[in-house]
LUMMI-570024 format. One record per residue (C-alpha): y, x, z; residue in three letters. Coordinates in pm, whole numbers, padded with zeros to 5 digits, always signed. Layout:
! residues N
YXZAla...
***
This chain:
! residues 152
+00000-00004-00017Unk+00363+00120-00073Unk+00656+00059+00156Unk+00777-00258-00031Unk+00435-00416+00003Unk+00388-00326+00340Unk+00760-00500+00441Unk+00621-00795+00249Unk+00296-00798+00451Unk+00503-00776+00788Unk+00736-01073+00659Unk+00477-01296+00583Unk+00301-01220+00908Unk+00620-01261+01107Unk+00684-01621+00891Unk+00310-01737+00959Unk+00369-01716+01326Unk+00030-01557+01398Unk+00025-01258+01664Unk-00206-01005+01491Unk-00325-00945+01150Unk-00566-00693+01040Unk-00645-00584+00665Unk-00909-00292+00586Unk-00999-00161+00243Unk-01204+00161+00169Unk-00872+00348+00138Unk-00672+00190+00429Unk-00631+00005+00742Unk-00315-00176+00844Unk-00282-00400+01176Unk+00052-00588+01230Unk+00087-00736+01579Unk+00391-00948+01671Unk+00496-01153+01962Unk+00828-01380+02011Unk+01002-01098+02215Unk+00934-00805+02044Unk+00975-00733+01668Unk+00655-00640+01444Unk+00474-00352+01510Unk+00288-00178+01209Unk+00000+00038+01305Unk-00159+00192+00975Unk-00423+00439+00912Unk-00625+00584+00620Unk-01004+00419+00649Unk-01146+00766+00736Unk-00955+00757+01056Unk-01043+00474+01251Unk-00790+00524+01533Unk-00456+00364+01486Unk-00187+00602+01361Unk+00180+00573+01407Unk+00397+00407+01223Unk+00535+00724+01060Unk+00193+00712+00892Unk+00205+00401+00724Unk+00348+00563+00425Unk+00049+00803+00358Unk-00239+00550+00281Unk-00291+00543-00098Unk-00207+00276-00279Unk-00457-00005-00340Unk-00500-00159-00678Unk-00303-00462-00674Unk-00322-00763-00902Unk-00032-00827-01117Unk+00064-01194-01135Unk+00366-01366-01358Unk+00521-01450-01029Unk+00769-01161-01134Unk+00865-01411-01408Unk+00983-01658-01185Unk+01328-01729-00995Unk+01312-01790-00644Unk+01571-02035-00469Unk+01603-01907-00142Unk+01714-02109+00163Unk+02134-02040+00207Unk+02145-02135+00565Unk+01916-02199+00895Unk+01806-02560+00959Unk+01534-02836+00843Unk+01416-02845+00525Unk+01395-03188+00376Unk+01254-03270+00010Unk+01410-03653-00003Unk+01751-03796+00069Unk+01614-04053+00299Unk+01232-04120+00426Unk+01176-04413+00186Unk+01339-04262-00135Unk+01152-04016-00400Unk+01157-03615-00382Unk+01474-03498-00535Unk+01256-03282-00738Unk+00858-03211-00820Unk+00604-02943-00960Unk+00647-02950-01337Unk+00992-03111-01324Unk+01239-02964-01522Unk+01596-02871-01338Unk+01947-02784-01447Unk+02218-02592-01255Unk+02398-02796-01005Unk+02117-03020-00968Unk+02032-03087-00570Unk+01667-03007-00528Unk+01664-03048-00132Unk+01871-03086+00180Unk+01873-02879+00473Unk+02002-03016+00789Unk+02194-02789+01002Unk+02386-02918+01329Unk+02348-03253+01233Unk+02492-03200+00871Unk+02293-03268+00594Unk+02393-02992+00328Unk+02266-03045-00063Unk+02107-02732-00197Unk+02158-02717-00578Unk+01967-02550-00836Unk+02121-02232-00961Unk+01906-02182-01266Unk+01763-02424-01556Unk+01400-02406-01559Unk+01086-02588-01418Unk+00989-02609-01078Unk+00672-02418-01040Unk+00605-02439-00677Unk+00774-02579-00365Unk+00715-02333-00047Unk+00821-02509+00251Unk+00679-02850+00386Unk+00915-03147+00417Unk+01070-03199+00753Unk+01024-02811+00890Unk+01263-02529+00984Unk+01338-02279+00762Unk+01524-01945+00804Unk+01824-01795+00594Unk+01715-01625+00288Unk+01356-01779+00314Unk+01196-01868-00034Unk+01195-02252-00080Unk+01116-02317-00466Unk+00958-02098-00737Unk+01125-02182-01083Unk+00991-02050-01438Unk+01331-02003-01611Unk+01401-02195-01949Unk
***
């Protein structure tokens, strides 16, 4: 794993809410431990050394073969604020957007409630919604990915 992959892995573990995740391949072993009161700790080691290494050695393991996907072509719409994510304008109304739907810049795609204010979040690119990354009525963080859009 390279430095960027390790950072993305740590962010994923933090957002998932689990306390500890370990991944081991023939080339390396990495363990990420988190707690509510402490930042994530990274323990990485080459597979030949089963004991935990210091975080300085996190860059030492050889990169495992990674699978490339078409995700690099997709545009990520991220949350501009902390709040509660809503896909609909009201509980009895349909979603602003659904997977497979075409969107244009300026189209409202969701609402984020922050401090009793409902903020309409608009699409910033023309394309097709590929994936909704957040469940309705769940908390979101600043800069958290919300939607994947295939630009047109």
